[in-house]
N, C-alpha and C positions, 0 to 999 in steps of 0.2 A: 460351619467355620472351619477354615483350613489354617491348620497349625503349621508353622513353618518351624523346621529343625528339631532336635531331639533334646531330651533332658540332659543337661550337663553334668559331668562328674560321674561318680558311681552311685549305685543303689545302696541302701542302708545295709549294714551287715546283719546277720542273724535271720532266722525263718520270721516271714510275715504272717499275716493271718491265713489260716488255711494251709501253711507249709508244714505243719508238725506231722501230719498224717503221711506225707511223702518222705519223711526223714527216719521214721521208725518203722519195724516190722509190725504187720497187723496184728491185732489181738483178737482173742476168741470173742464170738459175739456175744453182746449183753442184751438181755430183754429190753426193748423199747429204744434200742440203740439206733436203728435205722430211721426212726421218726425224728430222733434228735438230730442224726446227720442231715436229714433233709432240710430241718428248720436252719441248721447252720450253713448249709450250702446256698440256700436262699439269700442272695446278696441284697443289701439294701439299695434301693434305687439312688443313683448318682444325683447329687444336688450341686447347683452352681450358684455361686455368691458373687454378685457384680458390683464393683465400686466404680462410680462415674462422676466426674467433674467437668463442667462447661463454663469456660470463662472467655470473653472477648472473641466468640466465634471459633473457639477451638475445644476439642473434646479429648479428655484423657480417660482411658478405660483400663482397668485390670480386674480380673475374676479368678476365683479359686475354684476348682473342680475336684469334687470329693472322690470321683472315680479313680484317679491316679494321682491325688494329692499334689496337684501342679498348679502354679500360678501362671495365668496367661496375661499378656499385656499387649496393648496396641499403641505405639508412639503416637504423640499428639497429632491430631488430624483435624482439619477444618471442618466445621459443621454449621449449617445455616440455622437460623432462629428457629425454624420449624423442626430441628433436631431429627432430620431424616436418617441420618447416619446411625444415631443412637437408636432409632426405632428399628432400622435393619439388623443392628447387632442384638437386639432383645429378641428379634423374630428368629435367629439363628441359634441363640445359646439357650432361651428360655430359663432365665435364672429363677432361682427359688427366693432370692431376696435381692433389692437393689439398694446400695449404700451409697449415701452422698451427704454434703456438708448441710447442716442446718441453715448456713448463710448462702443462699443461692440466688441466682437470677430469676426474674419474673417469669422468662420463658421455660426454664427448667422447672420452676415449681408448678407452672401450669401444665406442663407435659407429664410430670410425676403425678400430679392429681388425676389426669385423664387416665394414666396408666392403672392407677389404684381403683378407679371406678369401672373397669372393664370386667364385668362379672362372668362373662363368657369366655374369657381367654384361654387358649388351650396352650399347655395342658392344665396350668393353674395360674391364678392371678398372683404376681410376684408381692412379697412384703417390702414396703418402703421404710427404710431405716434411715433415720436422721442422726449423725453424729455432730458434736460441737466442731465448729470451725477450726479451732485450736489443734484438733486431731490430724488436721490436713495441712499443717505448716510445712514449708519446703524442708527446712532443717531438721524438723523432728523427724519427717519422713525419711530422710537420708538416713539419719542415725537408727531408725528402726530398722532400715533395711540392712544397714551394716552390722548391727549388733544382733540379729537374728540367728537362731540355731538351725542351720540346715544340714540335712543328712548327707547331701553331696558334697560338702565341704569338710575336709579333715580338720580334726580339733587342733592339729599341730601347725595349723596355718597362723601365720602373724597377722595383726590388724592390716598392715600394708599389703601383704599378700591377698588377704581377702577382699581388700578395695580393689586391687588390680583384677583379680578373678572377676569379681562381680561387674566390674566396669565393661568387661568384654561380652556380658550378657544383657545387661539392663541399660538402656539409654539415659544416662543421668543428665544429658542435656535436654531431654523432653521434660520440662518441669511439671506440667500437669500430669504426665504419666507417673512420674516420681511420687507426686502428691496422692494420686489415686493408690498406688502401691501401699503406701505408708497408711492410709485410711483403711484400706483391705486388710493389713496385718493387725490393725488395732481392732477392727471388728471381729477378726478370727480369734484374736486373743480374748476378747470380751465374751464371745459366744461359745468359745472352746469348741469350735467346730470339729467333729470327729473324736474328741477326747473328753466328752461330757462326764463320763464316769470315771475317769481316771484322776490320779492325784494332780495337783496343781503345778508340781514340779515337771510334769510332762507337758510339753508344748504342742502345738498343733502341727503335724507332719507336713513338711514341705519338702517335696522330692524334686523339684525343679522349677525353672522359669522358662517360659516359651512366649515367643512373639507369636502372634496371629494376624491373619489378614482375612477379609471377608471374602466369601466364595466369588470367584471370576476376578477378584482385584489382583495387581501384581505387586509384589513386595519390593519396596526401594526404600533404603534407609537415607537418613540426612547426609551422611558422608558422600553417598552417590549423587545426590542433588547437587552438592557443593563441588565435587572434582570434576563432573561433567558440565559445570556451569549452567545447569537448568535453571536455577534462580542464582542471583548474584546481587547483593545490596551493597552500595557504595555510599560513602557520606556524601551529603549534598553540600555544596558550597555555602548555602544559607540555610539553617535550620528552620528558619521561618516559613520556608515555602512548602515544606510537608511536616505533618505531626511528629514523625518519628526521627526527622533529619536524615533520613536515608532514601535513596533512589535506587531504582533498578539499573544496573551496570550492564556491560555487555554479556549477555545471557541469552539462552534460547527463549526463554519466556519474554525477554525485551525485544527481540527481533520478531516474534510472532504475534504479540500482544498489539493489535490494532483496532481494538474495540472501541466503539463510540460511547457507550454507556457504562456507567460505573459497575452495574451488576453483571455486564458482559465480561468484565475484566475479572470479577471475582469468580465467575464461572470457569473461565478459562484456568485460573489459577487452581480451581478444585479440580479440573480434569487432570492437571498437572500432577497433583499430589495423588490421584487416584487412577493410574493407568489401568485399564481392565483387559480381561481376555473375552468379554463378551462380544462375540463375533457380529451378532445382530446390531448391537449398538454401534460397534466400530464402523460396520458398512453403511449404517444409516447417516452418520456423520460424514463418511467420505462421498455418499451420492450427493450430499448438498455441496459440498466443496467442488466436485466434479461439474455439477451442473453450473454453478457461477464461473467456472474457468471457460466455459464454452464462450467465443468471441461474441456471439449473437446475445448473451446474456450480460454483458459487460454494463450497459446502461441500466439494465434492471438492478443489478448489484449496487451500482453507485446510488440509485434513488432509494433502494431500501437502506443504504448506509446513512443516507441524509435523514430519513426518517428516524432511524434509531437513535440518532443524535439527541432527540427531544424526548426520549424514554428517561424519566429521572427516577428519584428515589421514592416510589410509590408507597413502599412499607412504612417509611419515616412519616409521611403525609397522614396515611390512615392511623397511625399510632397518635399523632397529634390530634386527629378528630376524635378519637375515643376519649383523650384526655381533655377535650375542648380548648386545646391549645394552637388551634390552627392560626397560621400566620396569613397576611393578605396576600403575600406573594404566592403561597401555596396553592390557590385556586387557579391562579394563572398557569402554574407549572403542571397541575394535574389537568387542566383543560388541553394544554398542548400535548401532554403524554396521550391522553385518551384519543385526541383527533389524529396524532400520530399512529396509534395502534389501530384506528380505523383504516387509515392509508395503507398499514401492513397488510390488514386483512383483504382489503380490495386487491392489492397486488398479488398477494398468494392465492387469490381465487383465480387469477389468470394463469398460474404457473401449474406444471403437471402435478395431479394430484396423487400419483404414484409415489412421490416423494412424501414420507410420513410428515415430516416438519411443516410443509406447505398445507397438507391436508389438516394438521392439527390447528394451525393459525387460522385457517379459513372457517374452520368449524367451531372452535372454541372462542373466537373473537366474537361474542354473541352481540346481539342488538342492545343488550345492556349498556354496552359502551356508548351507543349512540344516544341512549336515553340519559347517561350521565352527562355526555358532552352537551346535549341539548339543554338540559337544566342548567348546568353552569353557565353556558353562553347566554342564556335569556334572563338570567337572575343577576349574576355578579357584573357590578361596574369595575372592571379592572383598573381603569385608570383613576376613578375615585377612591378605590381601595388602596392603591400604591400611594396616592397624594395624602390622604388622611391617615394612612398606616393602620387601617382598620376595615372590617368587612362592610362594604356598602352595596346597595342594590340599584338596578337600573330603573327608570321611570317606568311607570304603568304595571309595575308588579303588584304594589299595595296602594290603592286610593288614599288610604290614611296617611301614609308615609309620604306621598306625594304632596298632599295637602300641607301638612306640617313643614316640609321642605320649602314649599312655596310661601308659607308665612315667614320662615325664618330668612329666606331671601329677600323678602319685603320690608323686614325690620328696620334697615337703615333709615330710609326716608321717613318711616312713621316715627322712630325713636328721636330723629333730629326735630321733628315737630313737637314731640313731647317735651324734650329739652327747651325748646323756645318757650312754651307755656310755663314750665316750671320755673325758668329765669325770671319771668315777668312777677312771680309771686315771691321772689326772693329778696333779701335786703340789697339795697343798691350798691354796697361795698363789695359784693360778690361779682366779680368781672365776667365769670363764665361757669357753665355747668354741663355735665355730661350725663346721659342715661346709659347704663352699662348693663349687660347681661352676663351672668356668670353660672356655669352649669352647676346644679345642686343647690344653689342659692336664689337665683332669679333675678329680678330687675332691681336695680339700685341707683339712686341719684348721687352723682359724685361731684363734689365742689372742691376748689383749691382751698388749701389751709391758709387763712389769714395770718397775718402778723401778730394781730392782737389775740389770737387763739394759743394761749400757752398753757392754760391748765384744763383739766377734764371738764369742768364746768363750763369753760367757754364754747365747748363744742355742741353745746345744746342749742337748737334753733326752733323756734315755735312752729309747730304743725309738722315737724318732722321727727322720725325716731332715728337716732343716733345708732349706726351699725358697727362702726369700727373703721380699720384702716386695711386697704389691700396690701398683703405681702410685697416686699419688693421685687422678688423674682416670680411672681406668679401673674403673667398677662391675662387679662380678662377676655372673654369670647367676642363681645360686641361692644363698642363704645362709640358713642355719637355725641360731639360736643356742640355747645351753642354758645357764642361769646355775644356781649352787648354790642350794640350798635349793628346788629344784624350781620356780624362776622361769622358766617358758617365755616366751620373747620372741617366738616365732612365726616363720614363715618369710617370708623377704623375696625377692621376685622382680624382677630388674632385667636389662635386656637390655644387652649389652655392644656399644657402639657404636665402630666404628673399630678393633676389635681386631685385632693384627697379630702375626706371629711375633717381631717385634723386642720387643714388649712381652712375649711369652710367655718369652723368654730373659731378660729382666729379672726377670720374675716368679719364674722358676726358680732365681734367686739367683746367677747368674754375675757380677753387680756388686751385691751387697748394700750395700756401702758407699754408693752413690748414694741409699739410701731410709732413712738412719738417723732421718729426721724422721718416718717411718711409725709408726703407733700399733698395727699388726697385724703378727704374725708367722705364717708360714704353713709347715706341715709335712706330711709324708706319713706316715701310719701304716699298720699292718697292715690295718686296716679300710677306709681309703681305697684302698690298693692292690687290695684285694679288689672294692671297688665299680668300680674302673677295668677290672678283668677281667671283671667280672660284667655291667656295663652298658655300658661303654665310653662313647664321646664321643657321647651321644645327641643333642645339639643339632646338631652337624656332620653326623652320619649322616642326620638327618632333611632337613637343608638339602640334602646332596648328593643324596639320592634325589629330593626335589622338583625339584631343578634338572635331574635327568635327565628326569623327567616332562615339565618345561617344554620342554626340548630336543625331545622326541619331538612335543609338541603344536605347536611352532614348525615342525618339518618338515612336519606334517599342513597346517598353514595356508600356508606357503610353497609347497607343492605345488599349492595353488588360488590362488596370487597373481594369476594371469591375470584370474579372474573378479572378484577384488576390485579390480584396475585398471579393469576394464570397468565396474563399479559406479560408481566415481568418474566416469569419462567420462560416462555417461549420465546419472547423478544431477546433476552440475553443470550439463549441458545443461537438463535439465528445471528446475533451480533458476533459471537465466537467464531461460528463457521464461515461468516463472510470475511472475518479478519485472517483465518486460516487460508482462505481461497486467495485474499489478495497477497498474502506471502509467497503462496505456492506460484502465483502468476509472476511475481517480481524475481523470484529466486530459481525458477526452473525446477520446481519439485514434481515428482510423479507419484501416482497413486501405489501404494503398497498392495500386495495381495496376502491374503490369510489362508494357511494351509494346516488345518488341525491335524492332519496326520503326519506333519513333518515336525520333528523334535529339533528345534534350533532355527537359524536364519539363514537366508541366501541374499546376498546384496551384489549387485552387479554395477561396477563402476560408481562406488558411493563417494559422498563429499562430506567434509566437516562443516556443519551448517554455520559456524561461527567463523572458523579459520578461513574459509573460502571468502568471506567479507573483508577479511585484513591483509590477505597475501594478494599479490598482483597476479599470480598464476597458481592454480591449485592442480595437483595431480590426483585424479580420482583412482580408487582401489576398490577391488572386489573382495567379498569374504563369504565363506561358505562354512557352516557348521552343523549340517544336517545328517541324520543318520549316525551310524556307529564309528565311522571313519574320521579320524583327524578331531576327536573331541577336545584334544589338548593341543593347543598350537603355541608353539615355542618359538618366539620372534627375536631373532638377534640382529645386530646391526651397530653401526657407530652412533655416537652420541649426536643429536640434533639431525638425524636421518628420518624422522617421521614416526618413531615406534609408538610413542604416546598418543599423538595425533590419531594414529590408525586405531588404537584401542578405544579412544573417546569417540570416533567417528562410528564404530561399530555400536556402542552402546547408545549413542544419541539417536542414531536411524532407527534401532529397535524401539527406544523410548517413544519417539515421534509416532511410529505405527501404532503402538499400544495406548495412545491417546486420540487416535483417529485423525491424524494429521497426514498430508502427503509428506514425502521424505526426498532430502537431496541424493537421488540416485537414479540410475536409468531405469532399474528394476529392483524391486525387493519383494522377497517372499517371506514372510514371518510366520513360524510355527508356533507351537505351544511353548510360552515363556512365562514361567510364574514367578520369577525374582530376578533382578540385577544387582550383582555385588560387586564392589570395586575395591582395589587396594592400589591407589595411583597416586595421591599425594595426601600429605598429613602436615600438621603443625603441633607444637606443644600445647598441651592443655594445662593451663595454670589453675583452673578451678578444681581439678582433680588430682593435680601434682604428677601428670603422666608424661613421659617423654616421648619424643617423636617415634622412636622405636617401639615403644610400648603402645602407642597408638595403632602403629603398623601391624602389631600382633593381635590387638583387638579387632581391627577390620578383617584380618585373615582368619581369626578365630569365628567371627560371624559367618563367614562363608563356609568355613570347613563344617561348622555345627548345622547349618541351615539350608545349605545349597541341596537341590535334588537334580534329577536327570533333566529336568526342564529349566534349570537355572542357567544365566549367563553370568560368568564371573570373568572380570578384567583386572589382571595384576600387572603392575609397573614397577620394575626395579625393587622387589621386594628382597630384604635382607641387606640393603646398603646401611642400615643403621648401626649395624655391629660389624665385627671383624670379617674379613672375606671368606674365611673357612666356616665359621658359625652360620653366616648369612647363606652361604651355598648349601649347606647341610640342611637347614631349616626349609628353604625353597625346594629341593630335591625331595624331603620327607613329605611335604604337603602334596606335592605332584604324584608322588609315588602312592599316598593315601588315597587320592581320587582315581588314579589309574587301576587300583586295586578292585575298585567298584565295577570295573568291566562296562557293561552296557548302560549302568545306572549312573556313570561318571557325567558331572555337569560339563557345559561346554564351556571351555576355558581358553581365554587368551592371555598369555603372559609374556611380557617383553622384559628381557634381561641382557645384562652384560656379562653375566657369569658364562663365558664360553666354555669353562671347566665342566659346566653342567653337561655338555655335549661331548667334549674331548675325552672326559673321564668316563662316559657311558653311565652317569648316575640314573638314568631313566630306563626303564624296560623297553626293548624294542617291540614293536607291533603296530597294528593299524591305528590304535587309539591315538598316536602321538604323531604330529607332524610338524616339521621344522620350516620355519620362513625366515627370510631376511629382507632387509631394505637395500635396494639394488644401488650400488656406488661404482665409481671409477677413479682410479688413481691416475692423475695426469702429472707427471713428474712429482714435486714435492706437494702438489695440491690434492685434494679430495673432492671429487664432483658427486653431489647427491643428486639421485634421479626421483627420490621419494616414492618409489614403486615397489610394491611388495611382490616378491617372487619366492619359489621354493628353493631352500638351500640353507646354509649356514654361513654366518660370518666368519672371516678368516682372522679378523683382528677388530680390536674396539676403535683404533684410530684416535685414542684420546689425545694424542700430541697435536693433531689437526684441529680439533676442537679447542684445545686449549691456546693455540696460536691465534685462533679466530677471535678468541675471549681477550686477546692482548696481554698474555703472560711473557714475561721476559724470555729473551732467547736463551740465556744461561740455564734457566730453570727448565726450558723444554729439552735442551741438550742432556741436562743431568737425568731427567725423567726417562728419556729414550734410552740412555746408557743403562739404567737400572732395570728397564723393561727387558732389554736385550740380554742382560746378564741372567734374569730370572727365567727367559725362555730357553737359555742355553745350559743353565744349571749351574753357571759359575758363581762364586762367592761374591757378595756385594762388598766393597770396602767403603768404609764411612768417609764422608766428605773430610773430616779432620785429619784422617790418615793420608788422604791424597794431598791435602795442604801441607802437611808435615814432610811428605816426600818431596814436594815441590820446593819447599823451604831449604831442605838440605841440599838439593841441586843448586839453589841461587848461592848458597854459603860456599859451596864448593867452587862455584864460578868466581866468586870475589876472593876467595883464597888463592886461586891459580893467578889471578891478576896480581895479588901482592907479591907472589913468589916471583913473577917475571919482573919486578922492578928492580932497576939498577941503581942502588943507593950511593954508588961512587960517582954517578953521572952528574956533573956540575950543572947540567941543563934541567935536571928533574925538578919539577915543581910540584911539591906534595899538596900544596893548597889546591891546585887545578885538579889534581888526581882525586882528592877528596870531594871536591864539589862536583865532579862529573861522573865519578864512578861509585864511590861509596855512599854518599847521601841519597842518591836516587835508588839505590837497591836497599836501602834501610827500611822502606815501607813494606816491600815484599818479605824482608827478613823478619820484621817485627810482627 
């Protein structure tokens, strides 16, 4: 298990266990002292207590390590129903106990039961502990985390300060992780791990929280996924089209997801959430993509793509089979899936077996698939099953079923003849009669209700047993009517939907008064009783026998479920790689190279995979952050010159290479990268009550506390949320902290408009720092952007040019430029009000001068004209 970061805060004051002997002079030897010291020096073996929750395909994990009294957590991560991620975590940390909620999913219950039954698990089988589900409540868990006594948090901290501090360490937006942490704290408090013999006022020591990632995985937090637009959900115009009301917007996942099957899309999302450093796995993925990019393999790729479109949700069908809830359509879906899998196998056998995926499909898609497809194809009547909405079999499968179906099909003419004979023996007032067949009841004689039949006693007919009325909304299975004067009305076949025994009882006449509004009376005659004895309940017999055959077929399929599961795994993997190959072909991506000896990345003429789709022209840029030179790259330049795009471009290309995709660059060499941290864009958090600047600080704190020499850190405009001096000081302090690490400094790309960072020489000079800028050119009053990265330092931010492009009024731009010039020259800045006052005094003086020049003795002087032309127009400026 690779832990990321260090324990935050300070260590507890005072000597810890075993520290007293180092603080005092050694004493004279005491008899038996050596043996006692040896016993004390023998440390107890470290124990790990794991708390885990699995809900809706996501896993939340937290564990407590007694060796350093630290709680480790893993942010919410997707995990399949087989819980392979959880199994891998268990293999790496070997917990002493596994704590979870008593209210769990069936898959988790089965997994824990299997775990508890492993007698020979090394080093020891874990104890499974179930806590009430209320102990894992979200709000309770938050309160438990915020109210805990932690040695690294000073007692002088207020509640608000404590919340702000913990929010920089614990991802409160990962709800499962928060619930797992809350459950773990409850378990530690109940068991009193490490303080079993202490007073109850002494709590379990917790010296820090650490985030951990599995071996070979790359750590990327949710903020990075958001700011790099790896995933981006947008509201769908119709919430009825998708369950969540969201759809994937313009994102890296959106442009690369060309998977044909649902499980391929899930696997691609899983790869995106688990970028890896496993070079063997990454190169295996790239080998498949490169094979399908060859022009001669395009037809093969398209054929495989079509076959993958028929691979459906096999686990759901198998689950229905286990529960005997199989739908009629499931058999056709499974048949197409299996035959498509056979097509994939045959195609992959003709491909180079040096590629592991092709070899796995060719070998592991065994003849069991052919056996399943053959059985389903020979037994299931797909058209009949869909028509009757139940499982039906083809002819010549069971002679008994074929015979009963033949009898059922021959009933119309036979029942018409029976109805004719019955009518001959009935009262002449009865105009017609029908012989009907109702499943679960049998054959009945149906006659119309005569006007004279008003009371229950009128329903009795000699030689017939009155059975009651047919419910108004329950059609019969077969009805064959014969009317006097040989008017044959033909046979009517209807299927009874929703027929129940309760309705059968009502038909049998147990409550005849309930159906006095019905127009048909039903009886049993000697002939209908004879038909019951001779033919029986044909429809139900056929259904029962076909259900038995379906059960036998299900058993055959479930016995070979393992190969079907493996089909889904390999087919989804092939689907993902075909999707990545298709995107690489369309967008002109190239294969990255992996260099374990290189610390960092080298990118030649890289492109932003999303921006190049939106811009008419895109200028590629290179990046290199390998070795000990230029580990901190300070990028300056005007606003809108492309600094942020350049940072995201480096992050996205690195990410794509770490999921096994081709990348948008001429060449890319990826070294050892264990994490990607970003501080690029943020927004207010209403749930935690954090301001934008506080979130900026939290993101920066994650990078400072967790980044290693193999980490990539992208920082854009940090410090803008506060005043210029404080923001500049914070940025300089963070960069100096990293630079002081020397060769272990992370690879940092920082874009800033704080030109004082360079002008005031706030960063130490040396090979670790490299200054870059975005190339521009001034053409008169215009500023031309070349969007090209080059070495150097920007001379000015050119904010006025950007503001002019944004449409700000000219007077505001003039005033802004005037203030900027005054600041650069060191001259005092006069407020706008003082300037207006001076202008006002000048206007007053001008008006006074005009008054003094008036000759009041002049008979031609028109004072009204003077007031209207001189005084009144100037009044607005004066007032």
